[in-house]
C-alpha positions in Angstrom: 0.0 0.0 0.0 2.8 2.4 0.9 4.9 1.4 -2.1 2.0 2.3 -4.3 1.6 5.7 -2.6 5.3 6.4 -2.8 5.6 5.4 -6.5 2.5 7.5 -7.3 4.1 10.5 -5.7 7.4 9.9 -7.6 5.7 9.7 -11.0 3.7 12.8 -10.3 6.8 14.9 -9.8 8.5 15.9 -13.1 12.2 15.0 -13.3 14.7 17.8 -13.2 17.1 18.3 -16.1 19.9 16.6 -14.1 17.7 13.5 -13.8 16.7 13.4 -17.5 19.5 11.7 -19.5 18.3 13.3 -22.8 18.5 16.8 -21.3 22.1 16.4 -20.0 23.6 14.6 -23.0 25.7 17.7 -23.9 27.3 20.2 -21.6 27.3 23.9 -22.2 30.7 23.9 -23.9 29.6 21.2 -26.3 31.4 18.5 -24.4 29.7 15.1 -24.5 28.5 13.7 -21.1 29.4 10.1 -20.3 26.3 7.8 -20.3 27.4 6.4 -16.9 27.4 9.9 -15.4 23.9 10.4 -16.8 22.7 7.2 -15.2 24.4 8.0 -11.9 22.9 11.4 -11.8 19.4 10.1 -12.6 19.8 7.4 -10.0 20.8 10.0 -7.3 17.9 12.2 -8.2 15.5 9.2 -8.0 16.9 8.2 -4.6 16.3 11.7 -3.3 12.7 11.6 -4.6 12.1 8.2 -3.0 13.4 9.5 0.3 11.2 12.6 0.1 8.2 10.6 -0.8 8.9 8.2 2.1 9.2 11.1 4.5 5.8 12.5 3.3 4.2 9.1 3.7 5.6 8.7 7.2 4.4 12.1 8.3 0.9 11.7 6.8 0.4 8.1 8.1 0.3 9.3 11.7 -2.5 11.8 10.8 -4.4 9.2 8.8 -4.1 6.1 11.0 -7.9 5.5 11.1 -8.1 5.9 7.3 -5.3 3.4 6.9 -7.0 1.0 9.3 -10.3 1.3 7.4 -8.7 0.9 4.0 -6.7 -2.2 5.2 -9.7 -3.9 6.8 -12.0 -3.2 3.8 -9.4 -4.5 1.3 -9.0 -7.8 3.2 -12.8 -8.2 3.6 -13.2 -7.6 -0.1 -10.7 -10.3 -0.9 -12.6 -12.8 1.3 -16.0 -12.0 -0.1 -14.9 -11.9 -3.7 -15.3 -15.7 -4.3 -18.9 -15.5 -3.2 -20.0 -12.0 -4.2 -17.5 -11.0 -6.9 -14.6 -8.6 -6.8 -14.8 -5.3 -4.9 -17.9 -6.2 -3.1 -17.2 -3.4 -0.7 -16.0 -0.1 -2.2 -13.7 1.7 0.2 -15.1 5.2 0.4 -13.4 7.5 2.8 -15.3 10.0 4.9 -14.3 13.2 6.6 -14.9 11.7 10.1 -12.1 9.3 11.0 -12.9 9.0 14.6 -12.9 5.4 16.1 -16.7 5.3 16.3 -17.2 6.5 12.7 -14.5 4.3 11.3 -15.9 1.2 13.1 -19.5 2.1 11.9 -18.3 2.3 8.3 -16.5 -1.0 8.5 -19.5 -2.7 10.1 -22.1 -1.2 7.8 -20.1 -1.9 4.7 -19.2 -5.5 5.6 -22.4 -6.7 7.3 -24.4 -5.1 4.5 -23.6 -8.0 2.3 -25.1 -10.6 4.6 -28.3 -11.0 2.6 -26.4 -11.6 -0.7 -24.1 -14.1 1.1 -27.1 -15.9 2.6 -28.8 -16.0 -0.7 -25.9 -18.1 -2.0 -26.6 -20.7 0.6 -30.5 -21.1 0.7 -30.5 -24.7 1.8 -28.0 -24.3 4.6 -28.8 -23.9 8.3 -29.4 -20.1 8.8 -27.4 -20.2 12.1 -24.4 -21.8 10.3 -24.7 -19.3 7.5 -24.7 -16.4 10.0 -21.7 -17.8 11.9 -19.7 -18.5 8.7 -20.4 -15.0 7.4 -19.3 -13.3 10.6 -16.2 -15.5 10.8 -15.4 -14.6 7.2 -15.7 -10.8 7.5 -14.1 -10.8 11.0 -11.1 -12.7 9.6 -10.8 -10.2 6.8 -11.1 -7.3 9.2 -8.5 -8.8 11.6 -6.0 -9.4 8.8 -6.4 -5.9 7.4 -6.1 -4.5 11.0 -2.9 -6.4 11.6 -1.4 -5.1 8.3 -2.4 -1.5 9.1 -1.0 -1.9 12.6 2.3 -3.2 11.3 2.6 -0.3 8.9 1.9 2.2 11.6 4.5 0.5 13.9 7.0 0.5 11.1 6.5 4.2 10.7 6.9 4.6 14.5 3.6 6.4 14.8 1.6 3.6 16.6 1.6 5.2 20.0 -0.3 7.6 22.2 -3.6 8.9 20.8 -3.1 7.0 17.5 -2.7 3.6 19.2 -5.6 4.4 21.5 -7.9 5.3 18.7 -6.9 2.3 16.5 -7.4 -0.1 19.4 -10.8 1.4 20.2 -11.8 0.9 16.6 -10.7 -2.7 16.8 -12.8 -3.3 19.9 -15.9 -1.5 18.5 -15.8 -3.5 15.2 -15.5 -6.8 17.1 -18.3 -5.9 19.4 -20.4 -4.9 16.4 -19.7 -8.3 14.8 -20.8 -10.0 18.0 -24.0 -8.0 18.1 -24.7 -8.6 14.5 -24.3 -12.4 14.9 -26.4 -12.4 18.1 -29.2 -10.6 16.1 -29.1 -13.3 13.4 -29.0 -16.2 15.9 -31.8 -14.7 18.2 -34.1 -12.7 15.9 -36.9 -12.9 18.5 -34.8 -11.2 21.1 -34.1 -8.4 18.7 -37.8 -7.9 17.9 -38.7 -8.0 21.6 -36.1 -5.3 22.5 -37.3 -3.1 19.6 -40.9 -3.4 20.9 -40.0 -2.5 24.5 -38.0 0.6 23.3 
């Protein structure tokens, strides 16, 4: 994920004349420039651009930890749902609110929203088993994506303080949401009874 971001930023920045071999083929006095010198200069310039892009990614990752967690979780859930529901079953749409509560709500609503389509693929199976399998599938995708996002944040040395607290709170809220979703599918009468008393 970060490699893609870094390479995108590199290709968006135009190369300077020193990094463009065609532009530096002849010096001002008409002297021919050695091809190895051109390649060395281009390589040096590219290395500087890679370091600058990496620094920008590192600085922004701390500010976007919830967005990174959300994206990682949704990508993994998409992978696990794709054999049953097709590619990109969940479109990762980012929102302005990246609080733990809002991030957890988006992950839960996007992933559990595909339950009916998943259950329709298994009409003859026990509904309780279908619900358990579905929650295990999306929970596994979420946990894998969470783990990957956490490793990235730890690698960037920004997984501490408020960022760590927020990310871990999101993790707890999503898992509680999956537990509640499963309970509502296993005990639909209980859900109806609590709605009537409210």
